[in-house]
C-alpha positions as CSV (number, residue, x, y, z in Angstrom):
1,M,91.3,76.7,90.2
2,K,94.8,76.9,89.0
3,F,97.6,75.5,90.5
4,S,98.9,78.6,92.0
5,D,95.7,78.5,94.0
6,L,97.1,75.9,96.3
7,K,98.9,78.5,97.9
8,Y,96.5,79.0,100.4
9,L,97.2,75.7,101.9
10,F,100.3,77.8,103.7
11,A,97.4,79.2,105.8
12,Y,97.3,75.2,107.6
13,T,101.0,76.1,108.7
14,V,100.1,78.0,111.5
15,P,98.2,74.7,113.0
16,I,100.7,72.9,112.2
17,S,103.1,74.7,114.1
18,V,100.7,74.7,116.8
19,Y,100.3,71.1,116.9
20,V,104.4,70.7,117.1
21,S,103.9,73.3,120.2
22,I,101.2,71.5,122.0
23,T,102.9,68.0,121.5
24,S,106.8,69.1,122.1
25,S,108.5,70.3,125.3
26,G,111.3,72.6,126.2
27,I,112.1,75.6,124.4
28,M,109.8,73.9,121.2
29,T,106.8,74.8,123.1
30,F,107.3,78.4,121.6
31,I,107.7,77.5,117.9
32,T,104.2,78.8,117.1
33,P,104.9,82.7,118.2
34,F,108.6,82.2,116.9
35,Y,107.2,80.5,113.3
36,V,104.4,83.8,113.2
37,F,106.7,86.7,114.6
38,V,110.2,85.8,112.9
39,I,110.1,83.3,110.1
40,I,106.7,84.3,108.7
41,P,108.2,88.3,108.6
42,I,111.5,86.8,107.1
43,L,109.7,85.1,104.2
44,E,107.6,88.3,103.6
45,L,111.3,89.8,103.0
46,L,112.4,87.2,100.5
47,V,109.2,86.2,98.7
48,N,107.2,88.1,96.2
49,D,104.2,87.0,94.0
50,Y,103.7,87.9,90.5
51,E,99.8,88.2,90.5
52,S,100.4,90.3,93.4
53,T,99.4,93.5,91.7
54,K,96.9,91.7,89.7
55,D,93.2,92.3,89.1
56,Y,90.7,89.9,88.2
57,S,88.7,90.2,85.0
58,E,84.9,89.7,85.4
59,S,85.0,85.7,84.3
60,E,87.7,85.0,86.5
61,K,86.1,86.5,89.8
62,N,82.8,84.2,88.7
63,N,84.7,81.2,88.6
64,R,87.1,81.7,91.4
65,V,83.4,82.8,93.9
66,S,81.3,79.6,92.7
67,N,84.9,77.4,93.1
68,I,83.9,74.9,96.4
69,F,87.9,74.8,96.8
70,F,88.3,78.4,98.6
71,D,85.1,77.3,100.5
72,I,86.3,74.0,101.7
73,M,89.7,75.8,102.8
74,L,87.7,77.6,105.6
75,Y,85.3,74.9,106.7
76,L,88.4,72.6,107.0
77,N,89.7,75.0,109.8
78,F,86.1,74.1,112.0
79,P,87.4,70.5,113.0
80,I,91.3,71.7,113.1
81,V,90.9,74.2,115.6
82,I,88.6,72.4,117.6
83,S,90.8,69.0,117.4
84,L,93.6,71.6,118.6
85,L,92.0,73.4,121.4
86,L,90.9,70.1,122.7
87,L,94.7,68.6,122.4
88,S,96.3,71.9,124.1
89,F,93.9,71.1,127.3
90,V,94.2,67.5,127.4
91,N,98.1,68.0,127.3
92,L,98.0,71.2,129.6
93,N,95.7,69.0,132.2
94,S,98.0,66.0,132.2
95,L,101.3,66.2,131.6
96,E,104.1,67.5,133.8
97,L,105.1,70.8,132.6
98,A,107.1,73.7,133.5
99,N,105.6,76.9,133.5
100,F,107.6,78.3,130.7
101,E,106.1,75.3,128.6
102,I,102.3,75.9,130.1
103,I,103.2,79.6,128.5
104,G,104.4,78.5,125.2
105,I,101.5,76.1,124.8
106,V,99.0,78.6,126.0
107,L,100.4,81.4,123.8
108,S,100.7,78.9,120.6
109,T,96.9,78.0,121.2
110,G,95.8,81.6,121.4
111,I,97.7,82.4,118.3
112,L,95.5,79.6,116.5
113,L,92.5,81.1,117.8
114,A,93.1,84.4,116.1
115,T,94.7,83.0,113.0
116,N,92.4,80.3,112.1
117,S,89.3,80.5,114.5
118,I,88.2,84.5,114.2
119,N,90.2,85.2,111.1
120,V,88.0,82.2,109.2
121,A,85.0,83.4,111.4
122,H,85.3,87.1,110.1
123,E,85.3,85.5,106.8
124,L,82.2,83.6,107.1
125,G,80.4,86.3,109.1
126,H,79.9,88.3,105.8
127,R,78.5,85.4,103.8
128,Q,74.7,84.9,103.5
129,S,74.4,81.5,104.2
130,R,72.9,80.4,107.8
131,I,75.3,77.6,107.7
132,D,78.4,80.0,107.5
133,K,77.0,82.3,109.9
134,T,77.1,79.6,112.5
135,I,80.1,78.4,111.8
136,S,81.2,82.3,111.8
137,K,79.7,82.3,115.5
138,T,80.7,79.0,116.5
139,L,84.6,79.9,116.3
140,Y,84.1,82.9,117.7
141,L,83.0,81.0,121.0
142,P,86.2,79.6,122.2
143,C,87.7,83.1,122.1
144,L,84.9,84.4,124.2
145,Y,84.1,86.9,121.6
146,M,80.8,86.1,120.1
147,H,79.5,90.0,120.4
148,F,82.2,90.8,117.4
149,F,79.6,89.1,115.1
150,I,77.3,92.0,115.7
151,E,79.5,94.7,116.5
152,H,82.0,94.0,113.3
153,N,79.3,93.8,110.9
154,Y,76.8,96.2,112.0
155,G,79.3,98.6,113.8
156,H,82.3,98.6,112.6
157,H,81.9,98.1,108.6
158,K,79.5,101.5,108.8
159,N,81.1,103.6,111.6
160,I,84.8,103.1,110.2
161,A,87.4,105.5,110.2
162,T,85.1,107.7,112.7
163,P,85.2,108.6,116.1
164,N,81.9,106.4,116.3
165,D,84.2,103.3,115.9
166,P,85.9,102.0,118.5
167,A,87.7,99.4,116.3
168,T,89.5,102.5,114.9
169,A,92.5,103.8,116.4
170,K,93.5,107.3,116.7
171,L,96.3,109.3,115.8
172,N,99.1,109.0,118.3
173,Q,97.2,106.5,120.4
174,S,99.1,103.2,121.7
175,I,98.5,99.8,120.8
176,Y,97.8,99.3,124.6
177,S,95.4,102.1,125.2
178,F,93.8,100.9,122.0
179,W,93.4,97.0,123.4
180,F,91.4,98.8,126.5
181,T,89.3,101.3,124.2
182,S,88.5,98.8,121.7
183,V,87.7,95.6,123.7
184,V,85.1,97.5,125.8
185,N,83.6,99.7,123.6
186,Q,82.8,97.1,121.2
187,Y,81.5,95.0,124.0
188,I,79.1,98.1,124.8
189,N,78.7,99.0,121.5
190,A,77.2,95.2,120.3
191,W,74.9,95.2,123.5
192,T,73.7,98.9,121.9
193,I,73.2,97.7,118.2
194,Q,71.6,94.7,119.6
195,L,68.9,96.3,121.6
196,K,68.2,98.5,118.7
197,L,67.3,95.8,116.3
198,L,64.8,94.7,119.0
199,K,63.1,97.6,119.2
200,D,63.2,98.1,115.6
201,Q,61.5,94.7,115.4
202,Q,59.2,95.6,118.0
203,M,60.7,92.5,120.3
204,S,61.6,92.1,124.0
205,F,64.9,91.7,126.3
206,F,63.9,88.5,126.4
207,S,62.9,87.6,122.6
208,L,64.5,84.5,121.1
209,K,66.3,87.3,119.0
210,N,68.3,88.4,121.3
211,D,71.9,86.7,120.3
212,M,73.8,88.9,122.9
213,I,71.7,86.8,125.6
214,F,72.5,83.2,123.8
215,Y,76.4,84.6,123.3
216,T,76.4,85.1,127.0
217,I,75.0,81.7,127.9
218,F,77.0,79.8,125.0
219,Q,79.8,81.2,126.0
220,S,79.3,80.5,130.1
221,L,78.1,76.8,129.0
222,Y,81.8,76.7,127.1
223,L,83.8,77.6,130.4
224,F,81.7,75.6,132.7
225,I,82.3,72.2,130.8
226,V,85.9,73.4,130.5
227,S,86.1,73.9,133.6
228,F,84.2,70.2,134.7
229,I,86.3,68.0,132.5
230,F,90.1,70.1,133.3
231,G,89.2,71.8,136.7
232,V,90.2,75.1,137.8
233,D,93.5,75.2,135.8
234,G,91.7,74.3,132.6
235,L,89.3,76.9,133.1
236,I,92.2,79.7,133.6
237,Y,94.0,78.3,130.6
238,S,90.4,78.2,128.4
239,I,90.6,82.5,129.3
240,L,94.4,83.4,128.9
241,I,94.1,81.6,125.6
242,A,90.8,83.7,124.6
243,L,92.1,86.7,125.8
244,I,95.4,86.3,123.4
245,S,93.3,85.4,121.0
246,F,91.5,88.3,121.0
247,L,94.1,90.9,121.9
248,F,95.6,89.8,118.6
249,L,92.7,90.4,117.0
250,E,93.0,94.2,118.4
251,C,96.7,94.4,117.3
252,I,95.4,94.0,113.7
253,N,92.2,96.1,113.9
254,Y,94.9,98.9,115.5
255,I,97.3,98.3,112.2
256,E,94.2,97.9,109.9
257,H,92.9,101.3,110.7
258,Y,95.0,103.7,112.7
259,G,94.9,107.2,112.3
260,L,92.5,107.5,109.3
261,Q,89.5,109.3,109.1
262,R,86.3,109.9,106.8
263,I,85.3,113.2,106.0
264,K,81.9,114.6,107.9
265,L,79.5,116.3,105.2
266,P,77.7,119.2,105.5
267,S,74.8,116.8,106.0
268,G,76.1,115.4,109.1
269,R,77.1,112.3,107.7
270,Y,80.6,110.7,106.7
271,E,81.5,110.3,103.6
272,R,81.0,106.4,101.9
273,V,84.1,104.3,103.0
274,Q,86.8,103.8,100.7
275,P,89.6,102.0,99.8
276,H,92.0,104.8,101.5
277,H,89.8,104.5,104.7
278,S,92.3,101.2,105.8
279,W,95.3,100.3,105.7
280,N,96.5,97.8,103.3
281,S,99.1,95.2,102.9
282,N,100.1,93.1,100.2
283,H,102.8,91.1,101.3
284,F,102.3,87.5,99.8
285,I,103.2,85.1,102.6
286,G,100.6,87.4,105.0
287,R,98.0,87.2,102.5
288,I,97.7,83.8,102.0
289,V,98.2,82.7,105.7
290,L,95.4,85.1,106.6
291,Y,93.2,84.6,103.6
292,E,93.7,87.8,101.8
293,L,92.8,89.8,105.2
294,T,95.6,91.9,104.7
295,R,93.9,93.5,101.2
296,H,91.5,94.9,103.7
297,S,90.8,97.9,101.8
298,D,88.8,96.5,98.9
299,H,87.3,94.1,101.7
300,H,86.2,97.4,103.7
301,Y,85.1,98.8,100.4
302,K,82.6,96.1,99.3
303,A,82.5,93.7,102.6
304,S,80.7,91.0,100.4
305,K,83.9,89.7,98.2
306,K,84.7,86.6,99.2
307,Y,88.6,86.6,100.3
308,Q,89.5,84.5,97.0
309,V,88.4,87.7,94.7
310,L,89.9,90.2,97.0
311,E,92.3,92.6,95.1
312,N,95.4,95.1,95.9
313,K,94.2,99.1,96.2
314,I,97.2,100.3,95.7
315,D,95.7,103.9,95.9
316,S,95.2,103.1,99.7
317,P,97.7,103.6,102.7
318,Q,100.0,101.0,102.6
319,L,101.8,98.9,105.4
320,P,105.9,99.0,105.1
321,F,105.8,95.5,106.6
322,G,103.0,92.6,106.7
323,Y,100.7,91.6,109.5
324,P,103.2,90.2,111.9
325,G,105.8,92.7,111.7
326,S,103.4,95.6,111.8
327,I,102.2,93.9,115.2
328,L,105.4,93.6,116.4
329,L,106.5,97.1,115.1
330,A,103.2,98.5,117.0
331,L,104.2,97.1,120.1
332,I,106.7,99.2,120.5
333,P,104.7,102.7,120.2
334,F,107.6,105.4,119.6
335,L,108.8,103.1,116.7
336,W,105.4,102.7,115.1
337,F,104.6,106.6,115.5
338,Y,108.0,107.4,114.0
339,I,107.8,105.0,111.0
340,I,103.4,105.0,110.2
341,N,102.7,108.9,111.1
342,P,104.7,110.2,108.1
343,I,102.9,108.1,105.7
344,L,100.0,109.5,107.1
345,V,101.0,113.2,107.2
346,E,102.5,112.4,103.0
347,R,99.0,111.6,102.5
348,N,97.2,113.9,103.7
């Protein structure tokens, strides 16, 4: 491990900001959205990394893949996320808070689940280890998005940049339309994939192999426990926090694949997934805060690659801003179309 690899400690700045939001009052409860959507975009304009375009040698890749430091960086998010989520529920339930302070804490906690829960779950969900997969599914649980484990791994990575993929936004589709189509159709797809897996294994709907049933049970149990301990208000907060977290995820899905299409071959199948079928962002701060998720082109080209060896694919379409800035841009559809569509036209 190089000293420069300590840069991934920066990923913990989001949980730190969430702790400040949860334990503060007044306008300080909004410190997390301010940090993520104001401070980070500014830092991305100011900070560069001399290694940002460098490819790793085979020996470097082997060393980085075998170095447990990078795995520990992911695993630590589990106790951090669970602790902050619990603290959020306790403070929302026990403190006298104004409505705008409640909004600040709920929004901050939702952002925490999006960045340090869903994002880490996504990384671990591509691993072969049963422990990694279990942690991945558990991190999806408070986001009420456990089905994403199935749909993303068995659906999205196969169907990316085709009409069969609800997580690929169509050209000129607004992010608000995409939220609905992606959320609904990914859930439907997850059930479709699950039923096909059961059929292929000649197992019944009520088989122990039906993960979708267990996801439904676990998530329902989670909501029941929250409501039992923290009441109806706690139940409402947990649902709102989950909603924010998975809509944040869908914002990322939107900017990662917007308007991109794979060519359908004469055989009826689509061309193999290539790096240019995903938008790439090599902005330094966003890279390390999100464990290299922004190097998404390389991730889709070879999903088994761990985050610490993902490389910048310069031939892929490049987002002009980092992820937080791109999300803000996408929330204003006419500006998003005005800036992003010409990049697509130029590539085609």
